[in-house]
N, C-alpha and C positions, 0 to 999 in steps of 0.2 A: 448399507449402501456401499461401504468399502469392499465387502465380499462380492457384491454384484459387479462392481467395476473390475475387481481382480479376475472374476470369472469371464467377463466380457473380453478383457485384454488377453487372457489365456486362450479363450476360444478363438479369438481373431488370429492369434499367432499360430495356433495349431491348424486352423482352417487353411491358412496360407501354406503350411508345410504338408498338408494333405491328411491330417488326422484330427480327431476331436477327442476331448477328454471329458471326464465325468464331473463337470461343475453342476451341482444339483441344488435346486432351491427347495427341494422336498415335495414338489408337485408331481403328480403322475405324468408319465411320458406318453406322448402320442405314438401310435404305431405307424402313422402315415408319414408323408414326406416332411422334411424339416420346413418349418415356417420361416418366412423372411424376417430378418431382425427388425425390430422397431427402430425409429430414429434414435431414441435414447440408447439402445443397445449397440447401434452401429457406430456411434461417435465415441472415440476414446477421449479421456481427459486431456485438456490442453496442457502442454508443457512449454517451458521456455518463458521469455519475457512477455508481459501483457502487451497487446497491440497498442500502438501509439498513434496520435493524429499525424497526418502527413507533415514531414519536415521536422518532427520532434525526435530528439535523441532517445534511443531506448535505454540509455544510461541515466537520463535526467530524472530528478525526483518529483518534478511537477507533472500533474497536479498532486496535491497531498491532502490527506484528511486530518481531522482533529486528533483522532486516536493515535496516529503515527507521530504527530508532533508532541502530544502529551507524553508518549513513551520516551521521546528524546529529552523532553523537559525534565522528567523525573530522573533520567540517567545522569544529568549534569547536576551534581550536588550543589555546586556554587551558585548556579542560576536558580535552581529550585528553592534554595534557602533564602535567596535575596528577593524573590518575587512570589506574591500570593496568587496562586492560580484560581482560587475560589471554585466556582462551578465548572471550570474547564476553559478551554481555548475557543475563541470565536473570531469572526471577521478575518479569516485566513486569506493572505495574499501570497502568490507564488510566482516567481519569475526566474528562469534559468535554474540554478541550483540554490536559490535563496528563497526563504519564506519568512513572513511575519504573521503573528497572531496576537489577538488582544485577550487579556485575562478577564475573568469575571469574578473579582473578589467581592465579598459581602461587606467588609468593613474598611477596606483600603482603597486607594485610588487605582483605577484601571491602568494596567501596564502593557507594554508591548514586549513580546519575546521575539528575538531574531534567531533564525535557524539556517543552517547550511547543510546541503546534501553532500555526503562523502561518497564520491563515485567509486572509490576503491572498496570501501566496506559496504556500499549500497544501503546506507542508512542515513537518517536525518540526525543532526547534532544540534543541540541548543547552544548558541554562541554567546548571547547576552540577553539581558532583560532589564527593563526599567521604565520610568515614566517619561523620559525625555531623550530624544535623539539616539536611540540604541543602534541605529544603522550607520551613523556617521563614522567615517574612518575605517569601516569594515567591509561595506558593500561597494562593489565597483559602481562608478557614476552612471553608466548605461543601465545597470540593473536597478539602481536606486530610484530612477525615474518611474520604473514599472511597479514598484512595491508600495502598497498602502501602509499606513501606520508608522512610517519611518521618521516623520517630522515630530511625532509626539510620543 
């Protein structure tokens, strides 16, 4: 697939400059006129930030998935040592550059983990975790109202 995309990109660039190169997939060549490219061949891979919903900041971290938050959780030794994640994170809530998620431990009480998106590093960071009021004193009041799991 990478080779195909590289050939498509090279062919498109050379076609614009007036020449074609020998990107070959090993198939015999037609002696007739060049066939029109398929939709897949004519589209180049997307670059740049992913599209966002209208009014959303392209620098914001929301929405976020469990895999991204679990990576941030593991990266913070202090939080990951204090909280048993169990089967992973669930019940994710995200607002502005803040997120909460609930742990799924097998033997301990369920906890909440608080995350903040670092717009400079463009990554999520685990900030705190526990079973009671992990958001208090850390999340701005306007955002606090939008996040689930902050009261427990």
